[in-house]
C-alpha positions as CSV (number, residue, x, y, z in Angstrom):
1,M,3.1,-8.2,19.7
2,P,0.6,-8.1,16.8
3,K,-1.9,-10.9,16.3
4,K,-1.2,-13.1,13.3
5,I,-3.8,-13.7,10.7
6,L,-3.5,-16.1,7.8
7,I,-5.6,-15.1,4.7
8,A,-6.1,-18.1,2.4
9,D,-7.8,-17.3,-0.9
10,D,-6.9,-18.2,-4.5
11,S,-7.8,-14.7,-5.6
12,L,-5.0,-12.1,-5.2
13,F,-7.7,-9.4,-5.4
14,M,-9.7,-10.8,-2.5
15,R,-6.5,-11.3,-0.4
16,R,-5.6,-7.7,-1.1
17,I,-9.0,-6.4,-0.1
18,L,-8.9,-8.3,3.2
19,K,-5.3,-7.2,3.8
20,D,-6.2,-3.6,3.2
21,I,-9.2,-3.8,5.5
22,L,-7.1,-5.4,8.3
23,S,-3.9,-3.3,7.7
24,A,-5.9,-0.2,8.5
25,K,-6.0,-1.4,12.1
26,E,-2.2,-1.7,12.3
27,K,-2.4,-4.4,14.9
28,Y,-2.3,-7.5,12.8
29,E,0.6,-9.4,11.1
30,I,-0.8,-10.8,7.8
31,V,0.4,-14.0,6.2
32,E,-1.1,-15.1,2.9
33,A,-1.7,-18.3,1.0
34,Q,-3.1,-18.7,-2.5
35,N,-4.3,-22.3,-2.3
36,G,-5.1,-25.1,0.1
37,K,-1.7,-26.7,0.2
38,E,0.0,-23.4,0.8
39,A,-2.6,-22.6,3.5
40,E,-1.7,-25.8,5.4
41,Q,2.0,-25.0,5.1
42,Q,1.6,-21.4,6.3
43,F,-0.6,-22.6,9.2
44,K,2.1,-25.0,10.3
45,K,4.9,-22.5,9.9
46,H,3.2,-19.4,11.5
47,N,0.5,-20.9,13.8
48,P,-1.8,-17.9,13.3
49,D,-4.2,-16.6,15.9
50,L,-6.9,-16.6,13.2
51,T,-7.3,-18.0,9.7
52,L,-9.6,-16.5,7.1
53,L,-10.1,-19.4,4.7
54,D,-11.9,-19.2,1.3
55,I,-14.2,-22.2,0.8
56,I,-13.8,-22.5,-3.0
57,M,-10.2,-22.6,-4.3
58,P,-8.4,-24.2,-7.3
59,E,-9.0,-27.8,-6.2
60,G,-12.8,-27.2,-6.2
61,E,-15.6,-26.6,-3.8
62,E,-14.3,-29.0,-1.2
63,E,-10.8,-27.6,-0.9
64,G,-11.6,-25.0,1.8
65,I,-13.4,-27.7,3.8
66,T,-10.5,-30.1,3.4
67,V,-8.1,-27.4,4.6
68,L,-10.4,-26.5,7.5
69,K,-10.3,-30.2,8.6
70,A,-6.5,-30.4,8.2
71,I,-6.1,-27.2,10.3
72,K,-8.4,-28.5,13.0
73,K,-6.4,-31.8,13.2
74,L,-3.2,-29.7,13.6
75,S,-4.8,-27.5,16.3
76,S,-8.2,-28.3,17.6
77,G,-8.5,-24.9,19.1
78,A,-7.7,-23.1,15.8
79,K,-10.0,-20.2,15.0
80,V,-11.0,-20.3,11.4
81,V,-13.5,-18.0,9.7
82,M,-14.6,-19.2,6.3
83,I,-15.0,-16.9,3.3
84,T,-18.0,-17.6,1.2
85,A,-20.2,-16.2,-1.5
86,V,-23.9,-15.6,-1.1
87,G,-26.1,-18.7,-1.4
88,Q,-23.7,-21.3,-0.1
89,D,-25.8,-22.2,3.0
90,S,-25.3,-26.0,2.8
91,I,-21.5,-25.5,2.5
92,I,-21.5,-23.1,5.4
93,A,-23.4,-25.7,7.5
94,E,-20.8,-28.3,6.6
95,C,-18.0,-25.9,7.5
96,K,-19.6,-25.2,10.9
97,K,-19.9,-29.0,11.5
98,A,-16.2,-29.3,10.6
99,G,-15.2,-26.7,13.2
100,A,-15.3,-23.3,11.5
101,S,-15.7,-20.5,14.0
102,D,-17.7,-18.3,11.7
103,Y,-18.0,-17.1,8.1
104,I,-17.8,-13.9,6.1
105,I,-19.8,-13.4,2.9
106,K,-18.4,-11.8,-0.3
107,P,-18.5,-9.1,-1.3
108,F,-16.9,-7.9,1.9
109,D,-18.4,-5.3,4.1
110,K,-15.5,-3.6,5.9
111,E,-17.2,-3.4,9.3
112,K,-18.4,-7.0,9.2
113,V,-14.9,-8.2,8.4
114,I,-13.4,-6.1,11.3
115,N,-16.1,-7.2,13.7
116,A,-15.6,-10.9,12.8
117,V,-11.9,-10.7,13.2
118,E,-12.0,-8.7,16.5
119,K,-14.6,-11.1,17.9
120,Y,-12.1,-14.0,17.7
121,L,-8.9,-12.1,18.5
122,S,-10.1,-10.3,21.6
């Protein structure tokens, strides 16, 4: 049975890049969300093995952190890797404090994405 990954990012382009990187492995089932509210709904519905969560979404800089906290309340053991842009060190620190497993920096490096995913799904 394939591992389930939730990709939550307001950018269709970014979701597509991640999906393409992960689909190449053919061992993941991908679920998508385009905003924080949808991410929470998809998490509840699918209970993914891993969530890739953008920090900055339509509701502002805090939306990704808010969703992270909501996911951790739903499942304290949830594995969440945050998606961030370069130079967001203080936000990354806040995410780690809120329970994020790790983070991936945009623009994506294919190998780093695969390594981060496999690290938490093995």
